[in-house]
N, C-alpha and C positions, 0 to 999 in steps of 0.2 A: 280423204273424204272431207267435205266442208262441214264444219261442226253444226252450223245453224240449219243444215238440210236434214240432219238426223232428228227424227221426231222426238225421241226421248230426251236428248240433250237440249233441244230447243225448249221443251216444256219445263225442264229443270231450271233453265236460265230465266224464263218468264216468271216462274214461281218464286225464285230467289229474289227477283226484282220486287215482287209484290210484298215480300215479308221483310224488306229492308227496315232497319230501325228508324224511328221517327226523326225527322230533321229538327235539330235543336240549336238554339242560339243563346249565348249569355249576354245580357245587357246590364250595364252598371250606370248608376247616376247617384247624385248626392242632393239631399234636401237641406237647406239652411233656413232656420226659422228665427225671426225677430218679432218682438211685440212690446207694446207699452213703453215707448221711448219718449220720455217727457222733457228732460232737461238737456240743454246744450252743454252743461258743465259735466265733464267726466269726473268720476270719483278719483280719489287720490291713488287708488290701486287698479281699478277696473271700471268697465262700462263707458258709455258715452258714444256719440255718433262717430267720432274719429276712430275708435277701436272697432266698432261695428263695421264701418266702411272698409277699414283695412283688411279685416277678416274676409269679407265678401270678395274684395278684389283679389286677395291671395288665393282663395278657393277657385275663383274663375280662371286665374292665371295658371293654375296647376295642370290644365289640360283636361280635367274631368268634365263631364256633363253636370252642370250645377243648376238647380232650380232654387232661387232665393224667394222665400215667401215672407210676407210681413202681415201679421194678424191684427194690425190696427192700433190706434191711439198714438198719433204722431203730431197732430196739429196743436194739441193743447194737453196739459198746461205747462209748457215751458215758460220760464220767467219772462222771456222776451215776447212770448205770445200775447201777454197782456197789452203789448204795445203794437205788434204787427199782425196779430191774429193768425199766427202760424206760418207766415210767409217763409221765415228762415228755416223752419223744420222741414218744409217741403223742399227747399233749396238744398239742404244738407242731405236729405234722402235721395234727391236726384243725382248726387255725385256717385252713388253706387245703387242704381235703381233696382227695386225688386222686380221679379218676374210676375208676381201675383201680390196684390194688395187688397185686403178686405177691410172696410172702414170699421173703426171702433166707435164707441159712444162719444169719445172726446173729439171726434171729427166734427161733431155738430154743436160744440159748446158756444160758438159765436153765431149760430143761426144758419138757416138753409142757404142763404146767399153766399156767405163766406165758405161754407162747405163746398158748394159748386165751384166757387172761384179757386179755392186751393186745389181741388181735384183737377181742374182744368190746367193748372200749372204743373201737375205731376208728369214726369217723363217716364211713367211706368203704368202698366195696365191696372185698372181698378175693377175688381170683381165684386158684384153684389146681386146675387140671384134672387134675394128676398127683398130687395129695395125697389119700390115702384113709386110712380107719381100718384097723385090723389085719384086719377082716373084709371089706375092699374097698368100704366105703360112703363116699360123700362126707361131708365134715365139715359139721355143722350151721352154717348162717349163711354158708357159703362158696359162691362161684360157680365154675363151670367155664368157661363161655363166655357170650357175649351177642351179639345182633345189634342194633347201634345204627343207627338210620336218621337221616340228615341230608338233608333236602330230596329224599327219594327214593333217595339213595345208601345202600346197605346195607353196613355195616361189621361183619365177623365178628371178634369180639375173643376172644382166648384168653389166660388168665393161667396161668403155670407157676412153681411153687416150685422152689427150688434142689434138684435131685435128688441132689446129693452131700452134702446136709445130714447124713445119718447118719455120714459119715466126718469131716465138718468141724465138727459141732456136737453138740447133745445133745437130739434130738427124742424119745428114748425108743423103746421097742419097740411102742408102740401106734399108730404112724403108718407108713404105707407110701408110698414115693416111687416113682412110675412114671417111666420114662425120658422126659426132655424131648422128644427128637427123635421117638420113636414116638408119643407122646401128641399132639404138635403136628400131625403129619401126619394122624393119624386124625381129630382134631377139626376140622382145616381142611377135610378132605373132607366131613365132615358139614355144616359151615356152608355150603360151596359148594352142596351139594345142597339146602339150605334157602333158597338164593337170595342168599347173601352175595356182594357185588360185589368186595370187597377183604378180605383177611385180615391182621389186625394181631396179632402175638404180643408179649406183655409177659412177659419171663422173666428170672429171675436165673440166669445161665449163664455159664460160662467161654468164652473166645474160641474154643476148638476147637468147642464146641457151637454157638456163635453162627454160625460159618462153615459148619458142616454144615447148619444151617437155611437160611442164606443161599443156599448152593449148590444146595439141593434144588429151588428154583424154586416150591415150594408155598406160600410165605409172601410176601406183598407187602411188609410192613414188620415188622422185628424191632426191638423196643426192649428193650435188655438192661442188666443190671448185673453186678457182681462183679469186673470187671477194673480198675476205678478210673480208666481213662484215657479221654480224649476221643477218640471213635472215630466214623468215618463211612465206610461203603461204599455205593456205588450203581453198579450195572452196567447201568442202563437198564431193568431188570426188577424188581429187589428193592432194598430199603433195609435196612441194618443200622446202628443208631446206639447209642451209649452216651455218657452225660454224665460229666464228670469227677467223682470222688468229692468229697464235702463241698460239693457245689453250687458249686464254684469256677467251672466253665464248664458251661453247660446247653445242650442241643440242642433247638432248635425246628424243626419241619418244617411248612412251609405247603403244603398239598395243594390243587391245583386239578384237579378231575375233570370229565370230560364224560360224561354219561349219555345214551345215544341209544337209541331204539327204532325199528325199521323192519321192516315185514312181520311184526310180532309177536315179533321177536327183539331182545334187549337186549344192548347193548355198552357197556363202560366203559373209558375211557382216562384216565390221570392223570399229572400231572407234579409232582414235589416241588421245593420251594424250601427251602434250608437256612440256618439261622441258628445260629451258635455264639456264645452270649451270655456275655460276660465279666461276671460278677456284680460286679466292681469298679465297674461303671457303674450299679449298682442301689442305691437308697437303702433301707436296712433298713425292714421293716414295723414301725411303732411298737407295735402290739398284741403282735406276737411278741417284739420286743426287750424290752418291759416284763416279759414272763414270763421271758425268759432272764436279765435282770438280777436278778430275784428268786431264780431258781435259783442263780445264781452267788454272790449274797450269802449264801445258805444254806451253800453249799459253802466259801466263803472262811473262815467262822468255824471250820470244822472242819479244813480241809486246808492252809491256808497256814502250816504250822508246820514249820520246818526240823528234820530229824532227823540230818543229817550232811552231809559234803561229799565231793567227789571230787578227788583230786590229779591224776588223769589224765583226758583227754577221753573222753567216752562218746558213742556214736552208736547210736540206736535206729531209724534210718531203715529202712523196709521192705526195701530192697535189701541193706542191711548185715546185718540179723539173719536174712534168708532166703537169703543167698548165701555165707556163710562164717563163720569164727570171728569173734565180735564181743566186744569188751571188756565190754559190758553183759550179753551172754549169759553170759560167764564169771562175772560178778558174781552174776547171778541163780541160775545153776546151783550155784555155791558156797554161796549162802545156803540153798537147799533141801537140799543134801547135809548141811550143818552142822545144820540145824534138826531133821532126823530121824536124824542120825548114820548115814548110809548110806555104802556103799563108793563109789558113783558116783551121778551125777545126769544126766538128760537132760530138756531143756526144748525144746518146739517153738518155733522162732523166730517163727512166726505168732501166738503168744500175747503177744508183746512189741509193743505197739501205739502207743507214744508218738510215733514217727516224728519225732524231733527230735535235735539235738546238744546235748551238755552240755560247755561248755569246762572245762578244768582249773580248779579252784577253785570251781566251782558249788556252791551250797548246795542240797541235795536235800530236798525237802519231801514231806509225806504225799501232797499232790496229785500230785507227779511220779510216785511209785510207783503210785498208783491209776490214773493215766493210762497208765502202761506196762502195767498189768495190770487192765483194767476188767471182767473176766469173773467175779469172785467164785469163782475156782477154789481148790481145796484142795491141800495138799501131802500126798501119800501115800507110803508106804514099802512096796516090794514085794520079794519074794524071787524072783529070776529066774536062769535058767541062762545060761551064756556064749553058748549058741546063740540065746537070746532077745535078748540084748544085740546080737549081730551082726545079727540080723534087724531089730531096731529101727533100727540105724544104716543098714542097707541101705534101709529105707523112708525114712529121713530124707533121704538124698541121691538118692532115685529121681526127683525132679522139680525139681532145682535150676534147670534151664533156664527154668522158668516161675515162678521166685520163689515156689514153693509153701510154705505155712506149716508144713509138716512138717519143714523143715530143723532138724537137732538142734544145740542149744547144750549143751555138756557140762561135767562136772566129775568129777575123779577118774579120768579116762581120756583117752587121745588116740587118734586114728585117722587113717588115710590112705585116700583114695578116688580112683579114676580115673574122671572124668566122661566120658571118651571111650568107656567100656564101657557096655553096655546096662544099664538099670535092673534091680536085683536081683543084679548081678554087679560092683558098683563098689567095694565095700569091699575094701581090700588087706590092711590090718593094723590090729589093735586092741591097745592096751597099757593094762593096769590095774595101778596100784601098781608101775610099772616093769617089769612082766613081761607077756609076750604073753597075751592073753585065752585062757583055757581053755574051750572050748565045752561041756565036760562039768561044769565047776565051777559052784558056786552063788555068787551075789553079791547084795548088797542095793542096791536102786535107789530113789532119790528122784525123783519126777516129779509131775505134776498129775493130779487125778482125771479131767480131760478126756482125757488120754492113756491113763490106765488104762481108760477106757470104750471104747478102741479107735478114738477119733477121729483124724482126720488120717492114717488108714491104719495106725495102731499097733494093729492087731488082735492081734498077738502078745502084747501086754500084758494082754489081757482075761483070759487064763487064769493069769496070775501069782498067786502066793500073797500076799495082803495081810498085811503085818506091822503096818501102821498104815493102816487102811482109811478110807473116806470118812466114816463116822459119827464117828470119833474125830479126824479130821484138822483142822488149823488152816488158816485162810485163807492162801493163798500170799503175798498182799500183806503180811500181818502178819509172816510169816517174813522177807521181804526187808527190811521196815522195821526189824525187830529186829536183823538182821545189820548194817545200816548204822549204826544207833544205837549198837550195842555197840562199834563201831570208831571212831565219830565222823568218821573220814576213811578212805575206801576208795581203793584204788589198783589197780583192775582194769585189765588191758591184754591185748592179743592176745599170746599166748605160745607158739603152735605146737601147741595142742591138736588142731587140725583142719588137715590138709594136703590140698588138693584139686589133682589134676592135671587141667588143662583142655585 
């Protein structure tokens, strides 16, 4: 008897076919994250472009599917960027190009034209779903999103530029930055509707914005930059990761996903494995190191020239210059005030970037000054009211808790602030030339063109009257060098210019 002609057996076979288990497939891939790579000089033990590129090349050579994401801040402020406006950092990144790059605020430090020029030199895709022209159009050559397919698994990828760049950098008036959170959720919904199984966001965003995305539940994996610290959150539903600045420690996430289909319905489950890679274990990439050596040789000829010494210790570490009065902040503010003969000076601590200590007796070189100020800012002189000075100081101490770069280093004035009070109501007293500040009086202020543009929240300075404007101003670094060279030995110290109640 032919089995399929027997009605009972035929029915059994058909039924068995209908209840077969769901078809499932296992898909694996690796995410590598880098962010905030500022200097071409690798540390003595870890970090730097050569170790980063070596790691990326090794991961790609392993045969795994690798997606290398860069969450921004690469054009500036490398020391050499003060001279070539970031050409070399793009060239070094091109040697192991990311699969996804999201612009950070430092991509705009040299203005919108340089930003576009550097991005045009990039041999990697730049994603910026929240970046638009003034008339609301996407930028030519930039991507918003992408669906990347790996063995049937569909990854929805969204790139987001730092949306606080207008406050923290110099993107100009021709670019519009949409909010990261709103843009991410809207584009994630669109990608889900197009069949994306997982959503990956690469964004240059501060920790508060990161956590808001993480807690939304709308994003599977958030790869972020900006905060500089090695970070990992995983709640069984979403991942938030950030690598340490300068590629000291890199995050790798190994994803194993199960893609199943049953009765025409698709389901995806995934599990992450995490690797925090100490790049002290990585041998620098020879090709990259050769280029770095050539760049450093070029710099050495020009910059390793001593201009003076310090008789007191100086500390330009991030937490120092952004958290209170710093001796090096006093030195720099004094130099600017003297250079333009102003009554007072205010310098944002975030513009001091050396992140190092100088023991008493250290010979200070041109390289040291350029490393402290790698942004090519100019010293301007403004006419301001006492009310504007008070508002500027309020802005300066409004976000001390987060080590914000707006913290003010000052000269020609002293002030007291109570950090227990809400932002905007913290400044208690201000003294100029031994007298209480008169809010109705007029003063002359030395500051940077960066702050004059309203950056770092100093919007109150945008309307100030320029007495020495950007067109006629000198490089801030030259003013600091001249101040040190004229004295041969400087003796800056903390002297009570800033008193903070905590």
